C-alpha positions in Angstrom: 114.2 104.9 89.6 113.7 104.2 93.3 116.4 105.2 95.7 118.1 102.7 98.1 118.0 104.3 101.5 120.8 103.9 104.1 121.2 105.9 107.3 123.1 109.2 106.9 126.0 110.0 109.2 124.8 112.2 112.1 126.9 115.1 113.2 126.7 116.0 116.9 125.3 119.5 116.2 121.6 120.6 116.7 119.8 123.0 114.3 119.3 125.5 117.2 123.1 125.6 117.9 123.9 126.1 114.3 121.3 128.8 113.9 122.7 130.7 116.9 126.2 130.5 115.5 125.1 131.7 112.1 123.1 134.6 113.6 125.6 136.2 115.9 128.7 133.9 116.1 127.5 132.3 119.4 129.5 129.1 120.0 127.7 125.9 121.3 128.0 125.4 125.1 129.2 121.8 125.1 132.5 120.5 123.8 130.6 117.9 121.8 128.6 120.4 119.8 131.7 122.6 119.3 133.3 119.5 117.8 130.2 118.9 115.6 130.3 122.5 114.4 134.0 122.2 113.5 133.3 118.9 111.7 130.3 120.3 109.8 132.3 123.3 108.5 135.1 121.0 107.4 132.6 118.8 105.5 131.3 121.8 103.7 134.9 122.6 102.5 135.7 119.0 101.4 134.1 115.6 101.6 135.2 113.6 104.7 135.1 109.8 104.7 133.2 108.4 107.7 136.2 106.9 109.3 138.2 110.1 109.2 135.2 112.1 110.3 134.7 109.8 113.4 138.4 110.2 114.4 138.2 113.9 113.9 135.1 114.2 116.1 136.6 112.2 119.0 139.9 114.2 118.9 138.1 117.6 118.6 135.7 116.7 121.4 138.5 115.7 123.7 140.4 118.9 122.8 137.5 121.3 123.4 136.7 119.6 126.7 140.3 119.8 127.9 140.8 123.4 126.8 137.4 125.2 126.7 139.0 128.6 126.8 140.8 128.0 123.5 137.5 127.3 121.6 136.8 130.9 120.4 140.2 131.3 118.9 140.2 127.8 117.3 136.7 128.3 115.8 137.3 132.0 114.8 136.6 132.7 111.1 134.9 129.3 110.6 132.0 130.8 108.7 134.2 132.5 106.1 133.2 131.4 102.6 130.5 129.0 103.9 126.7 129.2 103.4 124.9 131.7 105.6 121.6 129.8 106.5 120.8 126.6 108.3 118.9 125.3 105.3 122.0 125.8 103.0 124.2 124.0 105.5 121.6 121.1 105.7 121.4 120.9 101.9 125.1 120.9 101.4 125.7 118.3 104.1 122.8 116.1 102.8 124.6 115.9 99.5 127.3 114.1 101.4 124.8 111.9 103.4 125.5 114.0 106.5 122.7 115.3 108.8 122.4 117.4 112.0 121.5 115.3 115.0 118.3 115.6 117.1 118.8 118.0 119.9 117.7 115.5 122.6 120.4 113.0 121.4 123.1 115.7 121.4 122.2 116.8 124.9 122.2 113.3 126.2 125.7 112.4 124.8 127.2 115.8 125.6 126.6 115.0 129.3 128.7 111.8 129.0 132.4 111.7 130.1 133.6 110.4 126.7 132.1 110.6 123.2 131.3 107.2 121.7 130.8 107.6 118.0 129.2 104.2 117.4 126.7 104.7 120.3 125.8 108.2 119.0 125.1 107.0 115.5 122.9 104.2 116.8 121.0 106.7 119.0 120.4 109.0 116.0 119.3 106.1 113.7 116.4 104.8 115.9 113.8 104.5 113.1 114.2 100.7 112.7 114.9 98.7 115.8 114.8 94.9 116.5 111.4 93.4 117.3 110.2 89.9 118.0 106.9 89.0 116.4 104.9 85.8 117.1 103.3 84.3 114.0 100.5 81.9 115.2 100.2 78.5 113.6 97.0 76.4 112.9 97.6 74.7 116.3 96.8 78.0 118.0 93.2 77.8 116.8 92.6 74.2 117.8 91.2 73.1 121.1 93.9 70.4 121.4 97.2 70.6 119.6 97.9 67.6 117.3 100.8 65.4 118.2 103.4 65.3 115.6 105.4 62.2 114.7 108.1 62.7 117.4 105.4 62.7 120.1 105.7 66.5 120.6 102.8 68.8 120.3 102.8 71.2 117.3 103.9 74.7 118.3 101.2 77.3 118.5 103.4 80.1 117.3 106.7 80.8 115.6 108.8 83.7 116.7 110.7 85.8 114.1 113.2 88.6 114.8 113.5 91.6 112.4 114.0 95.3 112.3 110.8 97.4 112.2 109.6 100.8 113.2 107.5 100.7 116.3 104.4 101.4 114.2 105.2 98.5 111.9 105.7 96.1 114.7 102.5 97.2 116.4 100.5 96.8 113.2 102.1 93.4 112.4 101.3 92.0 115.8 97.7 93.1 115.5 97.3 91.5 112.1 98.8 88.1 113.0 96.7 88.0 116.2 93.4 88.6 114.4 92.9 85.9 111.7 89.3 86.9 110.9 89.3 90.7 111.3 88.6 93.4 108.7 91.4 95.9 109.2 91.9 99.4 107.6 95.7 99.9 107.9 96.5 103.6 107.0 100.2 104.3 106.4 101.7 107.6 105.4 103.7 107.6 102.1 107.1 106.0 102.6 106.1 104.3 105.9 107.3 100.9 104.6 104.0 99.2 103.7 105.7 96.9 101.2 108.4 95.9 103.8 105.6 95.2 106.3 103.7 93.0 103.8 106.8 91.1 102.8 107.5 90.3 106.4 103.9 89.3 107.0 104.0 86.9 104.1 107.4 85.6 104.9 106.1 84.4 108.3 102.7 83.4 106.9 101.1 80.4 108.6 97.8 80.8 106.8 96.8 81.4 103.1 97.0 84.9 101.8 95.8 86.5 98.6 97.7 89.7 97.7 95.9 92.2 95.4 97.5 95.2 93.7 95.9 97.7 91.3 97.9 96.9 88.2 99.5 93.7 86.8 102.9 95.6 86.6 102.7 96.1 90.4 101.9 92.5 91.0 104.9 91.4 88.9 107.2 93.8 90.8 106.0 92.5 94.1 106.4 88.9 92.9 110.1 89.6 92.1 110.6 90.9 95.6 108.6 88.1 97.3 110.4 85.1 96.0 108.8 81.6 96.4 105.9 81.4 98.8 103.6 78.4 98.5 100.7 79.9 100.6 100.4 83.1 98.7 98.2 84.0 95.6 99.1 87.2 93.8 96.5 88.9 91.6 95.8 92.3 90.1 92.5 93.9 90.8 91.5 93.2 87.2 92.2 89.5 87.6 90.4 89.4 91.0 87.3 91.3 89.6 87.2 88.8 86.7 87.3 85.8 89.0 84.7 87.1 91.5 82.4 88.0 88.6 82.9 84.5 87.1 82.0 82.9 90.4 78.9 85.0 90.8 77.9 84.0 87.2 78.4 80.3 88.0 76.2 80.6 91.0 73.4 82.3 89.0 73.6 85.5 91.1 73.8 87.9 88.1 70.6 86.7 86.4 72.2 86.8 82.9 74.0 84.5 80.6 77.1 86.7 80.7 80.1 86.7 83.0 81.4 90.3 82.9 85.2 90.6 82.6 87.6 93.5 82.1 87.9 94.5 78.4 88.9 97.5 76.3 86.7 98.3 73.3 88.5 99.0 70.1 85.5 100.7 68.5 85.1 104.5 67.9 82.4 106.4 69.7 80.4 106.6 66.5 80.5 102.8 66.0 79.5 102.2 69.7 76.6 104.7 69.5 75.4 103.0 66.3 75.7 99.5 67.7 73.7 100.2 70.8 71.1 102.6 69.2 72.0 105.7 71.2 70.1 108.7 70.1 71.0 112.4 70.0 69.7 114.7 72.8 68.9 118.3 71.7 72.1 119.8 70.3 74.2 116.9 71.5 75.0 114.3 68.8 75.0 110.6 69.8 78.8 110.6 70.2 78.6 113.5 72.7 75.7 111.8 74.5 77.9 108.6 74.8 80.8 110.6 76.1 78.6 112.2 78.8 77.1 108.8 79.6 80.5 107.3 80.2 81.5 110.3 82.4 78.3 110.0 84.5 78.7 106.2 84.9 82.3 106.6 86.0 81.3 109.1 88.6 78.4 106.9 89.8 80.6 103.8 90.1 82.9 105.8 92.4 80.1 106.8 94.6 77.9 105.1 97.2 74.7 106.0 95.3 72.5 103.0 94.2 71.1 104.9 91.3 72.4 107.3 88.6 71.6 110.9 89.6 71.9 114.3 88.1 75.0 115.1 90.3 77.0 112.4 88.5 76.8 114.4 85.3 78.0 117.8 86.7 81.4 117.5 85.2 80.2 116.7 81.7 77.1 119.0 81.6 77.0 122.8 82.3 75.6 123.9 85.6 72.9 125.8 83.7 71.3 122.6 82.6 68.3 122.1 84.9 67.0 118.8 83.5 69.5 115.9 83.2 66.7 113.3 83.0 67.3 112.4 79.3 71.1 112.0 79.9 70.4 109.8 82.9 68.1 107.7 80.7 70.9 107.5 78.1 73.5 106.5 80.7 71.1 103.8 82.0 70.8 102.4 78.5 74.6 102.4 78.1 74.9 100.7 81.5 72.5 97.9 80.5 74.4 97.4 77.2 77.7 97.0 79.2 76.3 93.8 80.6 74.3 92.6 77.6 75.5 89.1 76.6 75.2 89.6 72.9 76.8 93.0 72.6 79.6 92.2 75.0 80.6 89.0 73.5 81.6 91.2 70.6 83.5 93.5 72.9 81.5 96.6 72.0 81.9 98.5 75.3 84.8 98.7 77.7 84.5 97.3 81.2 86.7 98.3 84.1 87.0 96.8 87.7 84.9 99.7 88.9 82.1 98.8 86.5 82.2 95.2 87.5 82.3 96.0 91.2 79.2 98.2 90.9 77.4 95.5 88.9 78.3 92.8 91.5 77.2 95.1 94.4 73.9 95.8 92.7 73.2 92.0 92.6 74.3 91.4 96.2 77.1 89.1 95.0 79.6 87.7 97.6 83.3 87.1 97.4 83.9 83.4 97.9 85.9 82.6 101.1 88.5 80.5 99.2 90.9 83.4 98.9 92.0 83.1 102.6 93.2 86.4 104.0 92.8 89.2 101.5 95.7 91.7 101.5 94.7 94.8 99.4 97.5 97.1 98.5 96.8 100.7 97.5 93.3 100.2 98.9 92.7 103.9 99.2 91.7 103.9 95.5 89.1 101.2 95.9 85.5 102.1 94.9 82.8 102.1 97.5 81.2 99.1 95.7 84.3 97.0 96.1 84.7 98.1 99.7 81.1 97.0 100.3 81.8 93.6 98.7 84.9 93.2 100.8 83.0 94.1 104.0 80.8 91.0 103.4 83.8 88.7 103.0 83.8 85.9 105.5 87.6 85.8 106.0 90.1 88.4 107.1 90.8 91.5 105.0 93.7 93.8 105.5 93.2 97.0 103.5 96.5 98.8 103.2 96.6 102.4 101.9 97.2 106.0 102.4 93.9 108.0 102.4 96.0 111.2 101.7 96.8 109.7 98.3 93.1 109.3 97.3 93.1 112.3 94.9 89.4 112.3 94.1 86.7 111.6 96.7 87.4 109.9 100.0 88.8 106.5 100.8 86.0 104.2 101.8 86.2 102.5 105.2 85.0 99.2 106.6 81.7 99.7 108.4 83.0 97.5 111.3 86.5 96.3 112.0 89.9 97.5 113.3 91.7 100.7 112.3 95.5 100.9 112.5 98.1 103.6 111.6 101.7 103.8 110.6 103.0 107.3 111.0 106.8 106.8 110.9 108.4 107.4 107.5 111.4 105.3 106.5 111.8 107.2 103.2 112.0 110.9 104.2 114.0 112.6 106.9 112.8 114.9 109.7 113.9 118.1 107.7 110.7 117.7 105.6 108.5 116.7 108.5 107.0 120.1 109.2 106.5 120.8 105.5 104.5 117.6 105.1 102.4 118.2 108.2 101.8 121.9 107.3 100.6 120.8 103.9 98.2 118.2 105.3 96.9 120.7 107.8 95.3 122.5 104.8 92.9 119.6 104.2 90.2 119.2 106.8 89.2 115.7 105.6 92.3 113.9 107.0 91.7 110.6 108.8 95.1 110.2 110.6 95.1 110.6 114.4 98.9 111.3 114.5 101.1 113.5 112.4 103.7 112.4 109.8 107.1 111.6 111.4 110.3 111.9 109.4 113.2 109.4 109.9 115.9 110.9 112.2 118.8 109.7 110.1 117.7 110.3 106.6 119.1 113.3 104.7 116.0 114.6 103.0 116.2 118.4 102.3 113.5 120.7 100.9 114.8 123.5 98.8 112.9 126.6 97.5 113.4 127.9 94.0 112.4 131.3 92.5 112.6 130.4 88.9 112.0 127.0 87.2 115.4 127.3 85.5 117.0 127.1 88.9 115.8 123.5 89.3 118.5 120.8 88.5 118.2 119.3 85.0 118.2 115.8 86.3 116.0 113.7 88.6 112.3 113.7 88.5 110.0 116.6 87.7 106.3 116.4 88.8 103.5 118.4 87.2 99.9 119.1 88.2 98.9 120.1 84.7 99.1 118.1 81.5 99.5 121.3 79.5 102.5 122.4 81.6 104.1 119.1 81.1 103.5 119.3 77.3 105.0 122.8 77.3 108.1 121.7 79.2 108.5 118.5 77.1 108.4 120.6 73.9 110.9 123.0 75.3 113.3 120.3 76.3 112.9 118.5 73.0 113.6 121.7 71.0 116.7 122.3 73.2 118.0 118.8 72.4 117.8 117.6 76.0 117.6 113.9 76.9 114.6 113.1 79.0 111.8 110.6 79.5 108.1 110.8 80.4 106.3 108.3 82.7 104.3 105.9 80.4 100.9 106.7 82.1 101.5 110.4 81.9 102.5 110.0 78.3 99.2 108.2 77.6 97.2 110.9 79.3 99.2 113.6 77.4 98.3 111.9 74.1 94.6 112.0 75.0 94.8 115.7 75.8 96.6 116.4 72.5 93.9 114.5 70.7 91.2 116.4 72.5 92.7 119.8 71.7 93.4 118.8 68.1 89.9 117.6 67.6 88.4 120.7 69.2 90.4 123.0 66.9 89.5 121.0 63.8 85.8 121.2 64.9 86.1 124.9 65.3 87.7 125.5 61.9 85.2 123.2 60.1 82.1 124.8 61.8 82.8 128.4 60.8 84.7 129.4 63.9 82.2 128.0 66.4 82.9 125.1 68.7 81.9 124.6 72.3 84.8 122.2 72.9 87.3 124.8 71.6 85.8 127.5 73.7 85.9 125.3 76.7 89.6 124.6 76.0 90.3 128.3 75.7 88.6 128.9 79.1 90.6 126.1 80.7 93.9 127.3 79.4 93.1 130.9 80.5 92.4 129.7 84.1 95.5 127.7 84.2 97.5 130.6 82.7 98.8 128.6 79.7 97.7 130.9 76.8 100.4 129.5 74.7 98.7 126.1 74.5 95.8 127.2 72.2 98.3 129.1 70.1 100.3 125.9 69.7 97.4 124.1 68.2 96.4 127.1 66.1 99.8 126.9 64.6 99.1 123.3 63.5 100.3 121.1 66.4 98.6 117.7 66.1 99.0 114.0 66.7 101.9 113.7 64.3 103.9 116.3 66.1 103.2 114.6 69.4 104.2 111.2 67.9 107.5 112.8 66.8 108.1 114.0 70.4 107.5 110.5 71.7 110.1 109.0 69.4 112.7 111.3 70.9 112.1 110.2 74.5 114.4 108.1 76.5 113.0 104.9 78.1 111.5 106.1 81.4 113.4 103.6 83.5 116.7 104.9 82.1 116.1 108.6 81.8 118.3 110.9 83.9 115.5 113.4 83.8 111.9 112.0 84.1 108.7 114.0 83.7 105.4 112.9 85.2 102.0 114.0 86.3 101.2 114.0 90.0 98.5 111.3 89.7 101.1 108.9 88.2 103.7 109.5 90.9 101.9 107.1 93.3 103.8 104.0 94.4 107.1 105.6 93.2 110.3 106.8 94.9 113.1 109.0 93.6 116.2 110.5 95.0 115.5 114.0 93.7 112.0 115.5 93.0 111.2 118.9 91.7 107.6 120.0 91.9 106.5 122.5 89.2 104.4 125.5 90.3 101.3 123.9 88.7 101.4 121.2 91.5 100.2 123.9 93.9 98.2 126.2 91.6 95.1 123.9 91.0 91.5 123.7 91.9 90.0 125.1 88.6 88.0 122.1 87.4 84.4 121.9 88.5 84.2 118.2 89.1 86.7 115.3 89.4 89.4 117.8 90.2 92.2 116.4 92.4 92.1 117.4 96.0 94.9 120.0 95.9 96.4 119.2 99.2 96.5 115.4 98.6 98.0 115.9 95.2 100.7 118.1 96.6 101.3 115.7 99.4 101.6 112.7 97.0 104.2 114.5 94.9 106.3 115.8 97.9 106.5 112.4 99.5 108.2 110.9 96.5 111.7 112.4 97.1 114.0 110.6 99.5 117.0 113.0 99.2 116.1 116.3 97.7 112.8 118.1 97.2 112.4 121.3 95.2 109.4 123.6 95.7 108.5 127.0 94.3 108.7 130.0 96.5 105.3 130.6 98.3 104.2 127.0 97.5 101.9 126.6 100.6 100.4 130.1 100.2 99.5 129.2 96.6 98.2 125.8 97.8 95.9 127.5 100.3 94.4 129.6 97.5 93.9 126.4 95.4 92.1 124.7 98.3 89.7 127.7 98.5 89.1 127.5 94.7 88.6 123.7 94.9 85.9 123.9 97.5 84.2 126.9 95.8 84.0 125.0 92.6 82.5 121.9 94.3 79.5 124.0 95.6 76.5 123.7 93.3 
């Protein structure tokens, strides 16, 4: 579903000149921009091939330069039947891969005696330019270069030429020049991290180990990489398993058990019975287990060495003053997670976050045999894993986008180098202000420089008043599972063809199970259920009162399963629905953001940072981005709610 990007054709017309013409009919001062205005209007009436467009611009420019007094008559009535706003012109031109040129480039070329179309296009498409990068060999780190068979000394570096953004070239040079450094490389969404990594590995003169969060990402990267002998590719799951196995072999963990990723197939009731977990007050053992899992997950994503009451704030009401018994229960569950007898039977699930926390507790070390570690999507690493990586003897390049860390803050190396890539190669400059205005609402940003859009990419942001105005194709992103379910049911009832992102579908299934169980609990307990009451409050805050009514009318797992059967495969769907947290590491030509992407901040704990969630979604679209009217104003209110809810 990713879009292949090529440079759009730039018309020699600035936004300011077009705005002046649309406001009061003022014609551009230069012959070049008058020709650009004429060509832009012609494009809006009918699609013009690039060859014909170039010839038209050269002829029109020469004509307007030779006969400047004729321009008003020749351009009279040009606006008739055409859009009335700059944004409408931009959107219509972008549909044909045409963009308005930067004002500085237009001014420079307007001053020349003759218009050179090729030179003008190259000046507008300056995002990627040729750079020469030196990749140092092993001989560079030896006091005396070894003499090879021919009698010549081994070269200390190999030079490679390629097209990069200036940021990419600067980062690449810093990485190859520091073979033992710990580097936090922050890159905005769409800044070409994967391209940078591929080039780094293609010129590799040392051993690299590439880590990605999921096996599917590793496989996708392997297909793009091709054959590289000095590169090891692993998912974070595989890496966690191997580091834990090494620590176990060296006797660091003090137990006859090497923890490894696993998913328990047992019910909560079975798990609670196996580990002897007891009820606490009104909470049955299964509820205590759910609260313990929640607290442990929060703890593993924190820097705290011990479980504390604050780790249970999402699962327990604020009114609960004493969380001590729940902390004790969670500590019991934690010990059982690493119990050799229980876990050889696969009683409890273990994630890389759990394993990382356990390894950090035992001061385990990552063996240096991995060479240079290249961590992709590193913004989602837990503090424990960042701590373990900080102690690694070799080089570590931590690639990520802190703005896509939806919960908490991306951990940093205590010492080392920090680099930035600010130039996008995915989105154009039309959305540059939108992205930066969005990020300005979050005071926790780490970037020193703003997001820069690519000059020759036709990315346009459009505003809609009603959701029905959004195109019925492309990708739709939601901030609420309930809104996604509501839309999926509506589309299904209308017989529409669509798909849902697999991870979003899994989460949707969990939410349906939660609501169905809560309603069943309410009906079997004489109309009383804390879980159902909590669901009602949640839906009221999110303004989805129809969701409880849906389950009261009998909606359940079977109905959801029937919906799933009607879905198109997500890789083939012409209309794809997904949640914002699952839009990471994706790219689409057209993205529509539902209003719930901006109206958030209701959950007390573990809520997505509203600004980062909105940023993550809006940086997916390479061609067209649809936002609701008043999106940033609503987002500002969400930020206020988010911070209010986080205060004890």
